[in-house]
C-alpha positions as CSV (number, residue, x, y, z in Angstrom):
1,X,155.9,45.4,97.4
2,X,153.6,47.3,99.6
3,X,150.0,46.5,99.3
4,X,147.6,49.4,100.8
5,X,144.5,50.1,101.0
6,X,143.0,53.8,100.5
7,X,140.6,55.0,103.0
8,X,139.0,58.2,102.4
9,X,135.2,59.5,101.6
10,X,136.8,62.0,98.8
11,X,136.8,60.4,95.1
12,X,139.3,63.3,94.1
13,X,141.8,62.4,96.9
14,X,141.4,58.8,96.2
15,X,142.1,59.2,92.7
16,X,144.9,61.6,93.0
17,X,146.5,59.0,95.4
18,X,146.2,56.3,93.4
19,X,148.1,58.2,90.5
20,X,150.7,59.3,92.6
21,X,151.4,55.3,94.0
22,X,151.1,54.2,90.9
23,X,154.7,55.7,90.0
24,X,156.0,54.2,92.9
25,X,157.7,50.7,92.2
26,X,157.2,49.2,95.6
27,X,153.7,50.6,96.1
28,X,150.5,48.7,95.1
29,X,146.8,50.1,96.1
30,X,144.9,46.7,96.5
31,X,141.7,48.6,97.5
32,X,139.6,51.6,98.4
33,X,137.0,52.1,101.1
34,X,134.9,55.4,101.7
35,X,133.5,55.0,105.0
36,X,134.4,52.7,108.2
37,X,132.1,50.0,107.3
38,X,133.6,49.4,104.1
39,X,136.8,49.1,105.7
40,X,136.1,46.7,107.9
41,X,134.0,44.4,105.1
42,X,137.6,44.8,102.9
43,X,139.7,43.5,105.6
44,X,137.8,40.8,106.1
45,X,138.2,39.7,102.8
46,X,142.2,40.3,103.1
47,X,144.7,42.0,105.1
48,X,146.8,44.4,103.4
49,X,150.2,45.5,104.2
50,X,149.3,49.2,105.3
51,X,145.6,51.0,105.8
52,X,146.1,54.6,104.5
53,X,143.7,55.9,106.6
54,X,141.2,59.5,106.9
55,X,139.7,59.9,110.1
56,X,137.1,62.0,109.1
57,X,134.6,59.9,107.0
58,X,130.9,59.2,107.4
59,X,129.5,57.1,110.2
60,X,132.3,54.8,112.0
61,X,135.7,56.6,111.5
62,X,138.4,58.6,113.8
63,X,139.8,56.5,116.8
64,X,136.5,54.6,116.9
65,X,137.1,52.9,113.7
66,X,141.1,52.7,114.4
67,X,140.0,50.9,117.9
68,X,137.9,48.4,116.3
69,X,140.6,47.4,113.6
70,X,143.0,46.9,116.0
71,X,140.7,44.8,118.4
72,X,140.7,42.2,115.1
73,X,143.8,43.1,113.2
74,X,146.5,44.0,115.9
75,X,149.2,43.9,113.8
76,X,147.8,45.9,110.7
77,X,150.1,48.8,110.1
78,X,147.6,52.0,110.2
79,X,148.8,55.6,108.8
80,X,146.1,58.2,109.1
81,X,146.5,60.6,106.6
82,X,144.5,63.9,108.1
83,X,143.6,67.1,107.0
84,X,143.8,68.2,110.8
85,X,147.3,69.5,111.9
86,X,146.5,69.8,116.0
87,X,148.5,67.9,118.2
88,X,145.4,66.9,120.2
89,X,144.0,64.8,117.1
90,X,147.5,63.2,116.4
91,X,147.5,62.2,120.0
92,X,143.9,60.8,120.1
93,X,144.5,58.5,117.1
94,X,147.9,57.6,117.9
95,X,146.7,56.4,121.4
96,X,143.7,54.6,120.1
97,X,146.3,52.0,117.9
98,X,147.7,54.3,114.6
99,X,151.6,53.7,113.8
100,X,151.4,57.1,112.3
101,X,150.1,60.6,111.3
102,X,150.8,62.6,108.2
103,X,148.8,65.6,107.4
104,X,147.6,66.3,103.8
105,X,149.4,69.2,103.4
106,X,152.4,67.3,103.5
107,X,155.1,67.1,100.5
108,X,154.3,63.9,98.7
109,X,158.1,62.6,99.6
110,X,156.9,62.8,103.2
111,X,154.0,60.6,102.9
112,X,155.6,58.3,100.7
113,X,158.2,58.0,103.4
114,X,155.7,58.2,105.7
115,X,154.2,54.6,104.3
116,X,157.6,52.7,103.7
117,X,158.7,53.5,107.2
118,X,155.0,52.4,108.7
119,X,154.7,49.4,106.4
120,X,158.2,48.1,107.6
121,X,157.0,48.1,111.4
122,X,158.2,51.4,112.1
123,X,156.6,54.7,113.6
124,X,156.0,58.1,111.9
125,X,154.6,61.5,112.9
126,X,154.3,64.4,110.7
127,X,157.5,66.5,111.3
128,X,155.4,69.5,112.1
129,X,153.5,68.0,114.7
130,X,156.2,65.8,116.1
131,X,158.0,68.7,118.2
132,X,154.6,70.1,119.5
133,X,153.7,66.5,120.7
134,X,156.6,66.1,122.5
135,X,156.6,69.4,124.0
136,X,153.1,69.0,125.3
137,X,153.5,65.4,126.6
138,X,156.5,67.1,128.5
139,X,154.5,69.8,130.4
140,X,152.9,68.8,133.4
141,X,150.0,70.9,135.1
142,X,146.2,71.4,134.1
143,X,145.1,70.0,130.6
144,X,143.0,72.2,128.6
145,X,139.3,71.7,128.9
146,X,138.9,70.2,125.4
147,X,141.3,67.4,126.4
148,X,138.2,66.0,128.6
149,X,135.8,65.7,125.3
150,X,135.2,62.5,124.1
151,X,136.0,61.7,120.5
152,X,132.8,61.9,119.0
153,X,132.3,65.1,121.1
154,X,135.6,66.6,119.8
155,X,134.1,65.5,116.2
156,X,130.9,67.4,116.9
157,X,133.0,70.5,118.1
158,X,134.6,70.6,115.0
159,X,131.7,70.5,112.9
160,X,129.8,73.2,114.8
161,X,132.9,75.4,114.6
162,X,133.1,74.9,110.5
163,X,129.3,76.1,110.7
164,X,127.8,73.3,110.3
165,X,124.0,73.1,111.7
166,X,122.4,70.2,113.6
167,X,121.3,68.7,110.6
168,X,124.2,68.7,108.8
169,X,126.3,67.4,111.5
170,X,123.5,64.5,111.8
171,X,123.7,63.7,108.3
172,X,127.7,63.6,108.2
173,X,128.2,61.3,111.0
174,X,125.3,59.2,110.3
175,X,123.4,59.7,113.6
176,X,120.2,61.5,114.8
177,X,119.5,65.2,115.3
178,X,118.7,64.7,119.1
179,X,122.2,62.5,119.5
180,X,124.0,66.1,117.9
181,X,122.1,68.2,120.1
182,X,123.0,65.8,123.3
183,X,126.8,65.9,122.2
184,X,126.5,69.8,121.7
185,X,125.1,70.3,125.2
186,X,127.5,67.6,127.1
187,X,130.6,69.1,125.2
188,X,129.4,72.7,126.0
189,X,128.8,72.0,129.9
190,X,132.4,70.4,129.9
191,X,134.1,73.5,128.3
192,X,131.6,75.8,130.5
193,X,130.4,77.5,127.2
194,X,126.9,79.1,126.0
195,X,126.8,79.4,122.2
196,X,128.7,78.3,119.2
197,X,130.2,81.9,118.9
198,X,132.1,81.3,122.3
199,X,133.1,78.0,121.0
200,X,134.6,79.6,117.8
201,X,136.4,81.7,120.2
202,X,137.6,79.0,122.1
203,X,138.8,76.6,119.4
204,X,140.6,80.0,118.0
205,X,142.4,80.5,121.6
206,X,143.6,77.2,121.3
207,X,144.6,76.2,117.7
208,X,141.7,73.9,116.7
209,X,140.5,75.8,114.0
210,X,141.4,73.6,110.8
């Protein structure tokens, strides 16, 4: 039996996943979490066989959360289930220590197979990303400017091009408006852009829009 924890801040997603997993004789959901702090609190009480993790949750999330989990539970299998289908995002979380990456638009059979493989000690990358990831890693030369962004800067980048304002981003990430503005200024400088319109155009050119 594979005991797993679902970490996702959307109740409908958690409910849907639990319903599907209840039909699998070898899977059992033993816990849920809606943010990074709840993930850590649960793991301090018991360690499951697999952590099924969304990387866009309020507060501590993404590569930062994966790094924190890895520091204390080095052998815990982590499978990321994300809405992002960009190779850059997958590469970042895998580098942080995730064992697998599946997109939310994958077929359920793909997700179930990924859970079983990762829980068994293997690795898994969504088929639509695997070839891109290998191809990108094999290309020599200058990396695109957005690869120089920190994880938090990239997160702010995505929210900006999604039409979120400073206040909305601050609330979603549980940080101050001033901190969001600082991240915005830094990422604009790194990308040599001057406004959200240019940022959106850059995102379209590099396939970074979800």
